[in-house]
C-alpha positions in Angstrom: 4.0 -6.9 -13.4 2.5 -4.5 -10.7 5.7 -3.3 -9.5 6.7 -2.4 -12.9 3.4 -0.5 -13.4 3.8 1.1 -10.0 7.3 2.4 -10.9 6.2 3.5 -14.3 3.3 5.5 -12.8 5.6 6.9 -10.2 8.0 8.1 -12.8 5.1 9.3 -15.1 3.9 11.5 -12.3 7.2 12.6 -10.7 9.1 13.1 -13.8 12.6 12.0 -14.5 14.4 10.6 -11.3 17.4 8.7 -10.3 16.8 5.3 -8.8 17.3 6.5 -5.2 15.0 9.5 -5.8 12.3 7.2 -7.3 12.8 4.7 -4.3 12.3 7.5 -1.7 9.3 8.9 -3.5 7.9 5.4 -3.8 8.4 4.9 0.0 6.0 7.8 0.7 3.4 7.1 -1.8 2.7 3.9 -3.7 4.4 1.8 -1.0 1.3 2.3 1.0 -0.5 -0.1 -1.4 2.2 -2.0 -3.0 5.2 -2.7 -1.1 8.7 -2.9 -2.6 12.2 -2.9 -1.2 15.0 -0.9 -2.8 16.6 -4.1 -3.7 13.7 -4.9 -5.9 13.4 -1.5 -7.5 16.7 -1.3 -9.1 16.6 -4.5 -11.1 13.1 -3.6 -12.3 14.4 -0.4 -13.5 17.0 -2.1 -15.4 14.4 -4.4 -17.0 12.1 -1.4 -17.9 15.2 0.3 -19.6 15.9 -2.9 -21.7 12.3 -3.1 -22.7 12.1 0.6 -23.7 9.6 1.6 -21.1 12.1 4.0 -19.7 15.1 5.8 -20.9 18.2 5.9 -18.7 20.9 8.6 -18.8 24.1 8.8 -16.9 24.0 11.8 -14.7 27.7 11.8 -13.9 29.3 12.0 -10.6 31.4 9.4 -8.8 28.5 7.1 -7.8 27.4 6.4 -11.3 24.0 8.1 -10.7 21.5 7.4 -13.5 18.3 9.3 -14.3 15.3 7.5 -15.6 12.5 8.9 -17.7 9.3 7.2 -18.8 8.9 6.8 -22.4 5.7 7.0 -24.7 5.9 3.2 -24.7 5.9 3.2 -20.9 2.9 5.6 -20.8 1.2 3.3 -23.1 2.0 0.3 -20.9 0.3 2.3 -18.0 -2.7 3.0 -20.0 -3.2 -0.6 -21.2 -2.8 -1.9 -17.7 -5.2 0.6 -16.0 -7.9 0.0 -18.6 -7.5 -3.7 -19.1 -10.1 -6.1 -17.7 -9.3 -6.8 -14.1 -8.4 -10.3 -13.8 -9.3 -12.4 -10.8 -6.6 -12.1 -8.2 -6.3 -14.6 -5.4 -6.6 -13.1 -2.0 -4.4 -13.7 1.0 -5.9 -11.9 3.8 -4.5 -12.6 7.3 -7.2 -10.8 9.1 -9.7 -13.0 7.3 -7.9 -16.2 8.3 -7.6 -15.0 11.8 -11.4 -14.4 11.7 -11.9 -18.1 10.8 -9.5 -19.4 13.5 -10.1 -17.1 16.5 -13.1 -19.0 17.6 -10.9 -22.1 18.2 -9.2 -20.4 21.2 -11.0 -19.5 24.6 -13.2 -16.4 24.1 -11.3 -14.3 26.5 -8.1 -14.9 24.6 -9.8 -14.4 21.3 -11.1 -11.1 22.5 -7.5 -10.0 23.4 -6.4 -11.1 19.9 -9.1 -8.9 18.4 -8.4 -5.9 20.6 -4.7 -6.1 19.5 -6.0 -6.3 15.9 -8.1 -3.1 16.6 -5.0 -1.4 18.0 -3.1 -2.2 14.9 -5.8 -0.8 12.7 -6.0 2.3 14.9 -2.3 2.9 14.5 -2.5 2.3 10.7 -5.3 4.8 10.4 -3.4 7.4 12.4 -0.4 6.8 10.0 -2.6 7.2 6.9 -4.3 10.3 8.4 -0.8 12.0 8.8 0.1 10.9 5.2 -3.2 12.6 4.1 -2.2 15.7 5.9 1.4 15.7 4.6 0.1 15.2 1.0 -2.5 18.0 1.3 0.3 20.4 2.5 2.3 19.7 -0.6 -0.6 19.8 -3.2 -1.8 22.7 -5.2 -5.5 23.5 -4.4 -8.0 22.1 -6.9 -5.8 19.2 -8.2 -6.0 15.6 -6.7 -2.6 14.7 -5.5 -0.9 11.5 -6.9 -2.4 8.6 -5.1 -5.3 10.6 -3.6 -7.8 7.9 -4.5 -5.7 5.1 -3.3 -5.2 6.9 0.0 -9.0 7.3 0.3 -9.4 3.6 -0.3 -6.8 2.8 2.4 -8.5 5.1 4.9 -11.9 3.7 4.2 -10.5 -0.1 4.4 -8.6 0.7 7.6 -11.6 2.3 9.2 -13.8 -0.7 8.3 -11.1 -3.2 9.6 -10.8 -1.2 12.8 -14.6 -1.2 13.3 -14.6 -5.0 12.4 -12.1 -5.8 15.0 -13.8 -3.7 17.6 -17.2 -5.2 17.0 -15.7 -8.9 16.9 -13.7 -8.2 20.2 -17.0 -7.0 21.8 -18.9 -10.1 20.8 -16.1 -12.3 22.1 -15.9 -10.4 25.4 -19.7 -11.0 25.9 -19.2 -14.7 25.1 -16.3 -14.8 27.7 -18.5 -13.1 30.3 -21.4 -15.5 29.7 -19.2 -18.5 29.9 -17.7 -17.2 33.2 -21.4 -17.0 34.6 -22.3 -20.5 33.6 -21.2 -23.3 35.9 
């Protein structure tokens, strides 16, 4: 359901678009929080057209280009989804699982794992900051860009994960140093 909502929201924001244009826009915006491959997008667009959430027009040309437009029913679906009670969603968090298991390996190896984790979060933060700069350059002053609040969530979360990995690595490095000093 969330891919459907993400696509509807992207169309509602961007306006009519071909599947290709929508997928490219999705790659640089919503894909930061909800990943989807192009091979998933096109079948979902077909389902949305069948349900009446979007209209589809043949734009002509040799490739059979189609242009999708969100309908009032699609906009209503977005509003219902955004305002509905947030159901419990199970969480799969590999960083969290790693936090449970990292103490099962020697402290020096565990510290190296967490330093690698820190580096991944540093790289992700750099990428998000670049996106923020790119979005700011394309946005009119005074209006929040599409996804601005999601981008802020991503920046804050990534900073927190980077700090957590650094702190954990430091604690493990201290444990490793202490275990080297004791016979």
